[in-house]
C-alpha positions in Angstrom: 12.6 37.2 -3.6 9.3 35.5 -4.7 8.7 36.6 -8.6 12.3 35.5 -9.1 11.9 32.0 -7.7 8.2 31.5 -9.2 9.8 31.9 -12.6 13.0 30.0 -11.8 12.0 26.7 -12.4 11.2 27.1 -16.1 15.0 27.7 -16.3 16.0 24.5 -14.5 16.4 21.3 -17.2 15.7 18.3 -14.8 17.6 15.8 -16.8 20.8 17.8 -18.4 23.9 18.2 -17.0 25.0 20.9 -14.9 28.7 20.9 -13.2 30.1 21.5 -9.9 33.9 20.6 -8.9 33.5 17.1 -9.1 31.4 17.3 -12.4 28.2 16.4 -10.6 25.5 16.6 -13.3 21.9 17.1 -12.9 20.9 13.3 -14.4 23.2 11.8 -12.3 22.4 13.8 -9.5 17.8 12.8 -10.1 19.1 9.0 -10.7 20.2 9.0 -6.9 17.5 10.9 -5.2 14.6 9.3 -6.8 13.8 6.3 -6.2 10.6 3.9 -7.6 8.8 0.5 -6.4 6.4 -1.5 -8.3 4.4 -4.9 -7.8 2.3 -5.4 -10.4 0.0 -2.8 -12.0 1.3 -0.5 -8.9 4.0 2.0 -9.0 5.1 4.4 -6.1 7.6 7.5 -7.0 10.2 9.0 -3.8 11.9 12.1 -4.9 14.3 13.4 -2.1 14.9 17.2 -3.1 18.2 17.7 -1.2 19.7 21.3 -0.6 22.2 20.1 -3.1 20.4 20.3 -5.4 19.9 23.9 -5.8 23.7 24.4 -6.1 24.0 21.6 -9.2 21.0 22.8 -11.2 21.5 26.5 -11.3 25.3 26.8 -11.2 25.7 27.3 -15.0 22.2 29.1 -15.4 23.4 32.3 -16.2 19.9 34.4 -15.7 20.0 33.2 -11.6 23.1 35.3 -9.8 25.1 32.6 -7.5 23.3 35.1 -4.8 20.0 33.7 -5.5 21.3 30.1 -5.5 22.1 30.8 -2.1 19.1 32.2 -0.8 17.1 29.4 -2.2 19.3 26.8 -0.3 19.2 29.0 2.8 15.5 28.9 2.7 15.4 25.1 2.4 18.1 24.0 4.9 16.4 23.3 7.5 13.7 21.2 5.8 13.2 17.8 4.1 11.1 18.0 0.9 10.1 14.4 -0.7 7.8 14.8 -3.2 5.4 11.4 -3.7 3.4 9.9 -7.2 1.2 6.3 -6.3 0.0 5.6 -9.5 -2.1 2.3 -10.8 -1.5 1.9 -14.5 -5.5 0.2 -15.8 -6.0 -2.5 -18.8 -6.7 0.6 -21.1 -3.4 2.9 -20.3 -5.3 5.0 -18.1 -3.7 5.9 -15.0 -5.8 6.1 -11.4 -3.2 8.8 -9.1 -3.9 8.6 -5.2 -4.3 11.6 -3.8 -1.9 14.3 -2.0 -3.9 13.8 1.4 -3.9 9.8 1.1 -0.5 9.9 0.6 -0.3 12.3 3.6 -1.5 9.6 5.8 0.9 6.9 5.0 4.1 9.0 4.5 6.8 9.2 7.2 10.2 10.0 7.3 12.2 6.9 9.2 15.9 8.4 10.5 18.6 8.1 13.1 17.3 5.5 16.0 14.6 4.6 14.3 12.4 7.8 15.2 9.9 8.3 12.9 9.2 12.1 11.6 5.7 12.9 9.7 4.9 15.6 7.1 4.4 18.7 8.1 1.1 21.0 7.9 1.4 23.7 5.6 1.5 26.5 9.0 4.5 25.1 10.0 6.7 25.6 6.6 8.1 29.0 6.0 5.9 31.1 3.2 9.3 30.7 0.8 9.9 27.4 1.1 6.0 26.7 0.7 6.0 29.4 -2.1 8.9 27.1 -4.2 7.4 24.0 -3.6 3.4 25.2 -5.1 5.1 26.4 -8.1 7.6 23.1 -8.5 4.1 21.3 -9.3 3.0 22.9 -12.9 6.5 22.6 -13.5 6.9 19.0 -12.6 3.3 18.5 -14.3 5.3 20.0 -17.7 8.1 18.3 -17.7 7.3 15.2 -16.5 3.9 13.9 -18.2 1.3 12.2 -16.7 3.4 10.7 -13.8 4.3 15.0 -12.8 1.0 15.7 -12.2 0.6 13.4 -10.0 3.4 14.0 -7.9 2.7 15.5 -4.7 5.7 17.6 -2.0 5.8 16.9 1.6 7.7 18.9 4.2 9.6 17.3 7.5 12.4 18.7 9.4 14.0 16.1 11.0 16.5 18.1 13.9 18.4 17.1 16.8 17.7 18.5 20.5 20.4 21.0 19.0 18.8 22.0 16.1 21.3 20.0 13.4 20.0 18.5 10.7 20.1 14.8 10.7 20.1 13.8 7.3 23.2 15.5 5.0 23.5 14.2 1.6 27.3 14.8 2.1 27.8 13.1 5.0 27.4 9.0 6.7 24.4 8.4 7.5 20.7 6.4 6.6 17.2 7.1 6.7 14.1 5.8 4.7 10.8 6.9 3.3 8.0 5.3 3.6 4.2 5.6 1.8 2.2 3.9 -0.1 3.1 -0.1 1.7 6.7 0.7 0.0 9.8 1.7 1.7 12.6 3.7 0.0 16.0 3.3 2.1 19.0 5.7 1.1 22.9 5.1 2.5 24.5 8.4 2.8 26.9 10.3 1.6 24.8 10.1 -1.9 28.1 8.3 -4.1 27.6 10.7 -6.6 28.8 13.6 -4.1 31.6 11.7 -2.9 35.2 12.6 -4.8 36.0 9.6 -6.9 37.8 6.8 -6.9 40.3 5.1 -10.1 41.3 1.9 -10.9 45.4 1.3 -10.3 45.2 -0.7 -13.3 43.8 1.2 -16.3 42.9 4.6 -14.5 39.3 4.6 -15.0 37.3 6.2 -12.8 34.6 4.9 -10.0 32.4 5.8 -8.1 33.4 7.2 -4.6 31.6 4.7 -2.7 32.9 1.0 -4.3 35.9 -0.2 -2.8 37.3 -2.4 -5.6 37.5 -1.9 -9.4 34.9 -4.5 -10.9 36.7 -5.4 -13.6 40.1 -5.8 -12.1 39.5 -6.4 -8.5 42.2 -4.1 -7.4 41.5 -2.0 -4.4 40.9 1.5 -5.7 42.5 4.5 -5.6 41.7 8.3 -4.7 
């Protein structure tokens, strides 16, 4: 399993389209799970990779059987994986990155009832999940250039007293990630994962979290 997973990332196109029943593209999904904050010459990124990412990114890849996709999703089902980057762009165009351990000192997830969750140590992370994340590092570095080399991963465990995950990309809720003096909030479900709505006037497809057509002002239909 681990050897197979190691090679998977070179088959995942980060910004090309993969389809599921609701015609969700990887491009659109990534736009909703990535957030940038910028102040002067400093930029910080949070890239949340929900469990749903794997099924969307890998569904049309004929080299990877559905059973393997299911296994990967199962590996991550109890974790929240966050990739974070903090960088400074210098006047000469060079980039300075905040080190992994420095980001780890400030990164926190705030979920239900404003409870704070801190990154797990590597000893607290399942070996399979850790192996996948480690193999994503060179993949991102190659695919995303300079920014990819400054990305670091952090695992969190957000569960209630019954072991139920508190954050689900498909269900109503909210959370925020904070690091490097920036806040990155999310409201759920992710719009891209919701069934689309349609304008009653011209039947134009609209986002699932919209209530009214921005053109005609009419209440959208399911």
